C-alpha positions in Angstrom: -20.8 -11.7 49.8 -19.2 -8.5 50.8 -19.0 -6.0 47.9 -17.7 -2.6 48.7 -16.5 -0.6 45.6 -14.5 1.8 47.9 -12.4 -1.0 49.4 -11.4 -3.5 46.7 -9.4 -5.6 49.1 -12.6 -6.4 50.9 -14.3 -7.9 47.9 -14.8 -11.6 48.0 -14.9 -13.9 45.0 -17.9 -16.1 44.4 -17.7 -19.5 46.0 -14.1 -20.8 45.9 -13.1 -18.2 43.3 -10.4 -15.7 44.4 -11.5 -12.1 44.9 -10.7 -9.6 42.1 -8.1 -8.0 44.4 -6.4 -11.4 44.8 -6.4 -11.9 41.0 -4.7 -8.5 40.5 -2.3 -9.3 43.3 -1.4 -12.6 41.6 -0.9 -10.8 38.2 1.4 -8.3 39.8 3.5 -11.1 41.4 3.7 -12.8 38.0 4.7 -9.5 36.3 7.4 -9.0 39.0 8.8 -12.5 38.3 8.8 -11.8 34.5 10.6 -8.5 34.9 13.3 -10.1 36.9 13.8 -12.9 34.3 13.9 -10.7 31.3 17.1 -9.6 29.5 18.1 -6.0 30.1 17.1 -5.0 26.6 13.8 -6.9 26.6 10.4 -5.6 27.4 7.0 -6.8 28.6 3.8 -5.1 28.0 0.5 -6.0 29.6 -2.6 -4.1 28.7 -5.9 -4.6 30.6 -8.8 -2.8 29.2 -12.1 -2.2 31.0 -14.7 0.5 31.3 -13.9 3.4 33.6 -15.0 2.8 37.1 -15.9 -0.8 36.5 -14.0 -3.4 38.5 -12.4 -6.4 36.7 -14.1 -9.7 37.7 -11.8 -11.8 35.6 -9.1 -11.6 33.0 -9.6 -14.0 30.1 -6.7 -13.0 27.8 -3.2 -11.8 28.4 -0.8 -11.1 25.6 2.9 -11.3 26.3 5.7 -10.2 24.0 9.3 -10.8 25.0 12.6 -10.3 23.3 13.4 -13.8 24.6 11.5 -15.2 21.6 11.5 -12.3 19.2 14.5 -10.3 17.9 12.4 -7.1 17.9 9.0 -6.3 19.4 6.3 -6.1 16.8 5.8 -2.4 17.7 9.3 -1.5 16.5 10.3 -1.0 12.9 13.3 -2.9 11.6 16.6 -1.0 12.2 17.6 1.3 9.3 14.2 1.0 7.6 12.4 4.3 6.9 8.6 4.6 6.4 7.6 4.8 2.7 6.8 8.2 1.3 3.2 9.3 1.3 3.1 8.9 -2.5 4.2 5.3 -2.2 1.5 4.6 0.4 -1.2 6.3 -1.7 -0.2 4.1 -4.7 -0.5 0.9 -2.7 -3.7 2.0 -1.0 -5.4 3.0 -4.3 -4.3 -0.3 -6.0 -5.6 -2.5 -3.2 -8.8 -0.4 -3.1 -9.4 -0.7 -6.8 -8.8 -4.5 -6.5 -11.7 -4.8 -4.2 -9.7 -5.6 -1.1 -11.1 -2.8 1.1 -14.1 -4.1 3.0 -14.8 -1.6 5.9 -13.3 1.5 7.6 -11.2 -1.0 9.6 -9.1 -1.4 6.5 -7.3 1.7 7.7 -6.1 -0.3 10.7 -4.4 -2.7 8.2 -2.8 0.2 6.4 -1.6 1.7 9.7 -0.1 -1.7 10.8 1.6 -2.3 7.5 2.9 1.3 7.5 4.2 0.6 11.1 5.9 -2.6 9.9 7.6 -0.5 7.2 9.0 2.0 9.6 6.2 4.4 10.7 6.7 5.4 14.3 3.8 7.7 15.2 0.5 7.0 16.9 -3.1 6.6 15.7 -4.1 10.3 15.9 -1.0 11.5 14.0 -1.6 8.8 11.4 -5.1 10.0 10.8 -3.8 13.6 10.4 -1.1 12.4 8.1 -3.5 10.5 5.8 -5.6 13.7 5.3 -2.5 15.3 3.8 -1.6 12.5 1.4 -2.0 13.1 -2.3 -4.8 10.7 -3.2 -6.0 10.7 -6.8 -9.1 8.6 -6.2 -11.9 8.8 -3.6 -11.6 5.9 -1.2 -14.7 4.0 -0.1 -14.0 4.4 3.7 -13.0 7.3 5.9 -9.8 7.1 7.9 -10.6 7.9 11.6 -9.2 7.1 15.0 -11.8 4.4 15.9 -11.3 2.5 12.7 -7.6 2.2 13.5 -7.5 2.0 17.3 -10.0 -0.8 17.9 -8.5 -3.5 15.6 -4.9 -2.6 16.6 -5.5 -2.8 20.3 -7.3 -6.1 19.9 -4.0 -7.8 19.2 -5.2 -9.4 16.0 -2.7 -7.5 13.8 0.4 -8.4 15.7 3.4 -9.6 13.7 3.5 -9.9 9.9 0.2 -10.1 7.9 0.7 -13.9 7.2 0.4 -14.5 11.0 -2.7 -12.4 11.6 -5.1 -15.2 10.8 -3.6 -17.2 13.8 -4.3 -14.1 16.0 -8.0 -14.2 15.1 -8.0 -11.5 12.4 -10.6 -11.7 9.6 -9.5 -13.3 6.3 -10.1 -10.0 4.5 -7.6 -8.2 6.9 -5.0 -10.8 6.1 -5.6 -10.5 2.3 -5.4 -6.7 2.4 -2.2 -6.8 4.6 -0.4 -9.2 2.3 -1.4 -7.2 -0.8 -0.2 -3.9 0.7 3.1 -5.6 1.7 3.5 -6.9 -1.9 2.7 -3.5 -3.4 5.2 -1.7 -1.2 7.7 -4.4 -2.0 7.4 -3.7 -5.7 8.4 -0.1 -5.0 11.4 -1.1 -3.0 9.9 -0.8 0.5 
């Protein structure tokens, strides 16, 4: 087997398996086909995560989202909907925390995703900064930080509405917290 990290096109697959370069070439061809089929207002996002400098031997999961099947991408808030005020978010967070629905620091990923559904349009880092300015009246059991949010969100398990997260592979506790936050925010008109 010829493995030369400097020349990925020269890498051979094992046995009858295609080389990594061939796999990537096939993925690019498929992406090109999809881009030509999509409606002008649609979008396709493909994310491949791997360690820096490490070649990809195989891709086991691909997540596609298309406006063909969805009216809006799950990344976009509903038109005309504005994110709830920090005070409203604090109230929902404190109620779900005191109800025992918070289970780990990744609970913040659920809060971020629900806030995003309700109209929040900023990224992970800004969300963490925003949370530290919110008027909490109680100490929460877990700290809000970038890793607690980024890892669960990029896993794809929190796509769509909280009721569908279970089907994406999210933990039951994430689903319960997401549903409870949505209910609390619904009570306040959001």
